[in-house]
C-alpha atoms as one frame of an Amber mdcrd trajectory, in Angstrom:
protein
 -14.004 -17.675  -9.903 -14.159 -18.001  -6.152 -17.477 -18.364  -4.440 -18.327
 -16.237  -1.432 -18.007 -19.357   0.712 -14.375 -19.785  -0.306 -13.714 -16.139
   0.507 -15.315 -16.313   3.930 -13.214 -19.333   4.841 -10.119 -17.187   4.279
 -11.134 -14.711   6.967  -9.645 -15.110  10.454 -11.344 -17.457  12.864 -13.128
 -16.150  15.925 -11.106 -16.120  19.129 -11.803 -15.335  22.762 -10.317 -13.207
  25.497  -8.712 -15.544  28.029  -8.022 -13.333  31.024  -6.801 -10.089  32.496
  -4.734  -8.593  35.301  -4.834  -5.143  36.876  -1.688  -3.175  37.644  -2.103
  -0.564  40.401  -0.172   2.701  40.620   0.834   2.153  44.257  -0.614   1.551
  47.710  -0.911   5.256  48.468  -2.830   6.031  45.280  -5.146   3.078  44.748
  -5.752   3.837  41.086  -5.508   1.265  38.303  -2.536   2.134  36.112  -3.325
  -0.455  33.459  -5.359  -3.526  32.595  -3.538  -6.283  30.750  -5.763  -8.358
  28.467  -4.786 -11.549  26.661  -6.512 -13.780  24.142  -6.027 -16.814  21.975
  -4.428 -16.214  18.588  -7.188 -16.215  15.969  -6.589 -18.901  13.379  -5.629
 -17.604   9.919  -5.010 -14.081  11.250  -2.018 -11.776  10.863  -2.913  -9.811
  13.986  -5.751  -8.596  16.120  -7.971  -5.582  16.731  -8.897  -4.835  20.337
 -11.805  -2.572  21.206 -12.918  -1.211  24.559 -16.234   0.165  25.782 -16.427
   2.207  28.976 -20.113   2.501  29.898 -19.645   5.608  32.042 -17.467   7.415
  29.494 -19.058  10.008  27.218 -18.112   8.045  24.105 -20.831   5.648  23.020
 -20.001   2.108  22.042 -16.686   0.414  21.370 -13.499   2.268  20.448 -10.522
   0.629  18.782  -7.515   0.817  21.074  -5.159  -1.599  19.298  -4.450  -3.074
  15.862  -1.234  -5.044  16.162   0.405  -8.415  15.586  -0.083  -9.260  19.261
  -1.946 -11.711  21.467  -2.084  -9.365  24.445  -2.350  -5.671  25.213  -1.824
  -3.398  28.204  -4.602  -0.820  28.309  -3.555   2.375  30.068  -6.817   4.221
  29.450  -5.899   5.789  26.123  -8.865   7.563  24.461 -10.909   7.678  27.655
 -12.390  11.028  28.673 -10.039  11.382  31.648  -7.146   9.695  29.849  -6.791
   7.141  32.606  -8.512   4.137  34.107 -10.656   4.708  37.188 -11.257   2.576
  40.285 -14.737   1.119  40.535 -15.354   1.382  36.797 -16.394  -1.302  34.341
 -14.541  -1.792  31.059 -15.727  -4.132  28.318 -13.391  -5.552  25.684 -13.704
  -7.527  22.475 -11.140  -8.755  19.967 -11.099  -9.964  16.380  -8.456 -11.186
  13.986  -7.531  -9.528  10.705  -5.681 -10.555   7.557  -5.458  -9.434   3.929
  -9.021 -10.646   3.299 -10.580  -8.612   6.080 -11.629  -8.995   9.694 -13.047
 -12.019  11.446 -15.987 -12.146  13.809 -15.740 -10.380  17.154 -15.134 -12.419
  20.275 -17.717 -12.482  22.991 -17.554  -9.363  25.132 -15.216  -9.612  28.118
 -16.019  -7.473  31.152 -13.462  -6.167  33.639 -14.825  -4.592  36.820 -12.009
  -2.644  38.484 -12.297  -2.870  42.278 -12.208   0.301  44.341  -8.787  -0.657
  45.757  -6.167  -3.382  45.212
């Protein structure tokens, strides 16, 4: 049969978050509408899982906000206490690949500090 080593090699490779951009609502309401995050496609993966941690939100730890066949995601603040992103806040992201064999290792954590205004 297959050894555990063979099985592990079939899991997705680790990837990393490459960058982000912040989209603001408008000049009159300097509130972040969304944060776009992008990453390298994890080798041997069918798609990716993106998780977000908001240190000042009441929810502890990371929450899954996406499981899709995508290499980027636009985070609009879904699942946050207020349901929206907030100026001056810090958001931490991590991503991993998945395939039929399971999930790969998480990327290093990627921190986005939203400025107080554009």
